[in-house]
N, C-alpha and C positions, 0 to 999 in steps of 0.2 A: 148799183155796185155789186149785188149778188149775181146779176146776169153777166157782168164783165168777168167776175171771178170764175163763174161756172163755165161760160161758153167762149170767151175771148182770151182770157189770160193763158189757158193751156196752150193755145196756138202760139201766142207771143213767147211763152216759155220754150216751146220747141224751136221756134225761129231763132231765138237767142243762142241756143245750143248750136244750131246749124251754122249760123253766120260766124260764130266764134271759131268753130272748127275750120270752116272754109278760110277765114282770115289767117289763122295760124298756118294752115297748109299752104296757102298761096304765098305767104311770106317766106316759108321754108324752101319752096321750089321755084319761086319767082314766076308765078302764073297769075292770071286774072280769071276768076271763075265765071264772070259775066260774059266772057268771050266763048265759053263752052256751049255745047248744044243746049238749046232752051228746054227741050224735052227732058234731058238729063237733069238739069237744074230743078225743073218742076217735080220730077220724080223724087229727088233727094229732099226737097222742101216738104213734100207731102209725107214722106217717111218721118221727117223730123217733127212735123205737126202731129202725126199719129203718136210718136213717142211722147210729145208734150201732153196730149190728152190722157194717154194711158198712165204716165208718170204721176200727174197731178191727181187723177182719179184714184189711183192706188194709194198715193201718199195720204190723201184726205181720209180714205177708208181705214188706213192703218191708224191715223190719229184718233178717229172715232173709236176704233177697237181698243187702243191704249187707254183712252179716257174712261171707257166703260169697264174694261177688265182690271185696270190698275188706276183707280181714281186719284191715288196719291203717289204716282210714279215719278213726279218731277223732282227727283233727287239725282245724285251723281250716278248711281247704278241704273236708274230708270232712263236717264238721258243717253247713257252709253248703249243700253239695250236698244232704244229707239233708233239711234244712229246706225248701229250695226245692221239692224233689219232693213232700215231705209236704204242704206248704201248697197246692201245685197240685192234688194229688189231693183234698185236703180241700175246696177251693173247688169243684172239679168235682162232687163228691158233693152239696155243699150246693145248687149251682145246679140239679142234676138232680132233687133231691127237695124241698128246702124252697121254692125259688122258685116252682115250679108249685103247691105246696101253698098258699102265700100268695096267689097270683094268683087262685085259685078259692074263697077264703074271705073272709068279711067284705066290705069295700069294695074288694077287689082289691089289686093290687101298687102300692106307692108307693116313692119313692126312700129314704124312711126304712126301709121294710121291707128293701130291698136292702142298705142299710148294716148293719142289725142282722143279717141273715142271712149277711152276709159276715164281719163282725167277731167275732161271738160264737162260731161254729164254729171260726174261725181261732184265737181266744184259747184255747179248750179244747184244740185240737189241739196248740198250742205247750206248754201245761201238761202234756198227756199225754206229749208227746215228751220233755220234760225229766225227768219222773218215770220213764218207761219206759227211757230211755237212761242214766239216772244209774248204774245197775248196770254197764252196759257201760263207761261212762267210768271208774268206779272200778276195774273189772277191768283195763282198759287201763293205768290209772295204776300199779296194783300190778305188773302184768306188766313195765311199763317200768322200775319201780324194781328189781324182781328181776333183770331183764336187766342193768341198769346195775351192780348189786351183783356179779353174776356176772362181768361183764367186769372190774370193778375187782379182785375177788378173784383172777381168773386173771392179771391184770397183776402184782399183788403177789406171787403165787406164783411167777411167772416171774422177777421181780426177786430174790426170795429164793433161788431156785435158782441164779441168776447169781452172787449174792454168795457162795453156798456153793461154787460152782465156782471162784471167785476164791481162796477161802481154802484149798481142798484142796492145790493145787500148792505154796503157801507152806509148809503143814505138812509135806508130803511131802519137800520139799527140806531143811528143817531136820532132820527125823528121819533121813533117809538120810545126810545129811552127818555127823551124830553117829555113826552106826553105822560109816561109812566110816573115820573116824579111829580108832575103837575097835578095829577089826579088826587094825590094825598092832601093837597093844600087848597086847590081851586078847581072844583069839579066843573062849574060852568066855563071856566077858562080852558079846561082840558077839552071840553066839547068844541069850543071855538078853534082850538089848536087842531083837533081832528079834521074840522072842515078845511082849515088851511092846508093840512097835510094831504087831504084828498085832492085839493086843487093842484098841489105840487106834483103829486103822483100822476094825476091825469095828464099833466104837461109832459111828463117823462115818457108816457106811453106813445107819444108821437114818434114818427120815423126820425131817427137821429142822423140819418144821412141826407136829410133835406134841410135846406137853409130856411131860416125864419127871420122876420123883421126883428131888429134888436130891441124894439119896444117890448116885445113879448119876453125877451130874456131879462130885461130890466124889471118888469113886473114880477117875474118869477123870483129874481134875486131879492126883491123887496119883501115878498111873502116869506121866503126862506129866512131872511134876517129877522123878521118879526117872530118867527117860530123859534129861532135860536136865542133871541133876547129873553125869552121866557125862563130859560134855565141858566142864563148868565147872571153874574153877580151885580149888585147895585153899583159896584165901582166902575162898571163899564162906561167908558166915554167914547161914544160912537159918532163919527162924522160921515155923512154920505153926501156925495156930490156927483150927480149924473148930468151931463151936458144936455141941455134942451134940444140940441140939434140931433141927438141920437133918437131916431124914430123909425125910418123905413129901411135903413141899411141892413143888408142881408148877412147873416152869420150862421154858422152851424151851432146848434143849441148845446147847452150844458158845458161850455168851455170855461166860463168865468166862475161857475159855482165852486169847483175844487179849491180855488184860491180863497174864496170867502170862508168856505168850510174849514180849510186849514188854519185860517186866522182865528176862528172861534175855538178851534181845538187846542191851539197852543198859546192863546193869549194869557198874559199874566203880568206881573210887575205893576206898572201903572194902569193897566187895563185900558190902554188907549188903542183905538182902531180907526183907520181911515179907509173908506171905500170910494174910489174915484173912477169915473169913466168919462172920456172925452174924445173928440175928433181932432186929429193932428194930420193935416194934409189928407192923404187918402188912406190913413190908418185909424183904427179904433184903438185907443190906448186905455187899458184897464189896469188899475193898480190897487193893491191892497197892502196896507201897512199896519202892523200891530206890535205892541210891546210884548216881550216874552219874559217868562219867569227867570229868576236869578240863575237857576241851575242850567238854563239853556243859553246863558250869556257866555258860557265857557266851552262852546263847541258841541253841545248836544244837538242831535238831529231834529230839525223842525219840519220835516216833511216825510211822507211815506208813500204808500201805493197810490194814493190819490193823485199826487203830483207826477209820479212816474207814468201813471195811466194818462194823465193830461198831456204830458210831453209826447207820448206815442200817438195819441189822437191828433195832436197838432201836426206831427210829421206826416200823417196820412191825409189829413183834410186840407192843410195849408202848406204844402211843400214849397220851401223857399219864399213863403209869403207871411212869415210870422217870426216873432222873437219872444222868448220867455226868459226873463232875468230874475233870479232869486238871490237876494243879498241880505246878510245879517251883519249889523254893526252894533256892537254893544248890546243895548236892550231893545233894539228895533229889528224886526224882520220885515223885509219889503219884497213884494212880488210884482213885476210889471210885465204885462202881456200886450204885445202889439200884433194886431191882425190887419191884413190888407183886405178891405171889404169890397164887395162888388157894388158899383154905383149904377 
């Protein structure tokens, strides 16, 4: 293919120009060029082939110069600049080779000959430019798309890290506060709580942009619930139901925790709480329901930065593949999160 492009195609390019010009000329004056003197035809063909080699060689040299001098030139202004230079070079070659050729053959040079020898080589130069540069245009388009996607991904990653940084202090404060009150009444229990807390913290140090088996999330939630039960009232009526089929399904970590944490934070009234996780079709359905104090049964807010943080993370990690419903009816607040998991 390279040999054809380098050695054969320029001759074909020149012959296309020649036969197109001869065809238009012969139709205009009603002649047949193959009936002309053979030596004259061979001379014109050789001149056209020479034009082809010089044109293609200079065009390719100009393309390399453009790419090296202006690596990001494929925009409106860059293309216009290229075309003007290419057309100018093309016309110069045509006037240096074809115009003298036409002047010394047949009945000399006419304005019709000048028009043909200007328009036809220019037309073929434009066609060649479009075909030859289409690969560069496509590459530039793909590179720009990749760059834009990279910038977008970096922006999203930065935002996810910021959301994670917002969440950690919240978690640390609650956990340390729990252990602080426990130390006054149950020092051995506080030590065990610190061990649980260290396991929870170690899990949070993993990369939050990598998916994990949901079994790890369930284990994490159970540890967190045990830690929260320490500071909860004896009135707490907790029910936990995790579907045994939840095992190797991949999810992004720490998306269920804010719902459980929110339930412990705002529980009151009858102190009833239900934590349920199950598989429904190709979704993981995680629901948390808790009773709320009397003051919150009349429109008080039952969520905060934790749920807002969660919603934004879901939008980034599961675009169009999740739903989060928060609903309060009388003395019950319910949160249902559905995630489309990868199988």
